[in-house]
C-alpha positions in Angstrom: -25.1 17.7 -77.3 -22.6 16.0 -79.7 -20.2 13.5 -78.4 -16.6 14.3 -79.2 -15.3 12.0 -76.6 -11.6 11.2 -77.0 -9.2 9.1 -75.1 -5.8 10.8 -74.8 -2.7 9.6 -73.0 -0.4 12.5 -72.3 2.8 13.0 -70.3 3.2 15.7 -67.7 4.5 18.3 -70.2 1.5 17.8 -72.5 -1.0 18.1 -69.7 0.6 21.4 -68.5 0.6 22.7 -72.1 -3.1 21.8 -72.5 -4.0 23.4 -69.2 -2.1 26.6 -70.0 -4.0 26.8 -73.4 -7.3 26.3 -71.7 -6.5 28.9 -69.1 -5.6 31.4 -71.7 -8.8 30.7 -73.7 -10.8 31.1 -70.5 -9.1 34.4 -69.7 -9.8 35.6 -73.2 -13.5 34.7 -72.8 -13.3 32.1 -75.5 -15.0 29.3 -73.5 -18.4 30.9 -73.1 -20.1 28.5 -75.6 -17.8 25.6 -75.0 -18.1 23.1 -72.1 -15.6 20.4 -71.4 -15.2 17.6 -68.9 -12.0 15.8 -67.9 -11.2 13.0 -65.6 -7.9 13.5 -63.9 -6.3 10.3 -62.5 -3.9 10.7 -59.6 -0.9 8.6 -58.9 -2.6 7.1 -55.8 -5.3 5.6 -58.0 -8.0 8.1 -57.2 -9.5 10.5 -59.7 -11.3 13.8 -60.0 -13.8 14.8 -62.6 -13.8 18.5 -63.6 -16.0 20.5 -66.1 -15.6 24.0 -67.2 -17.0 26.5 -69.7 -20.6 26.7 -70.7 -23.3 27.2 -68.1 -23.7 25.5 -64.7 -26.4 23.3 -66.2 -24.3 22.3 -69.2 -21.4 21.4 -66.9 -23.6 19.3 -64.6 -25.1 17.5 -67.6 -21.6 16.8 -69.1 -20.3 15.5 -65.8 -23.3 13.2 -65.5 -22.7 11.9 -69.0 -19.0 11.3 -68.2 -19.8 9.4 -65.1 -22.5 7.4 -66.8 -19.8 5.9 -69.1 -17.9 4.4 -66.1 -17.3 0.7 -66.5 
């Protein structure tokens, strides 16, 4: 698995646009061979890790990798 980790700082509109593009790609079946993980930070300071695309095993491995980079 190649690391293409990026740090992005987006406003609300950019997040919505990105989510809409991902949803359209998923509906079109374009995420079968792609797996992504995102960490969503909430205004209360908590966060949620999500992964999508790929297989269940790929998603689990990517979430593990994301969590292993926690400081």
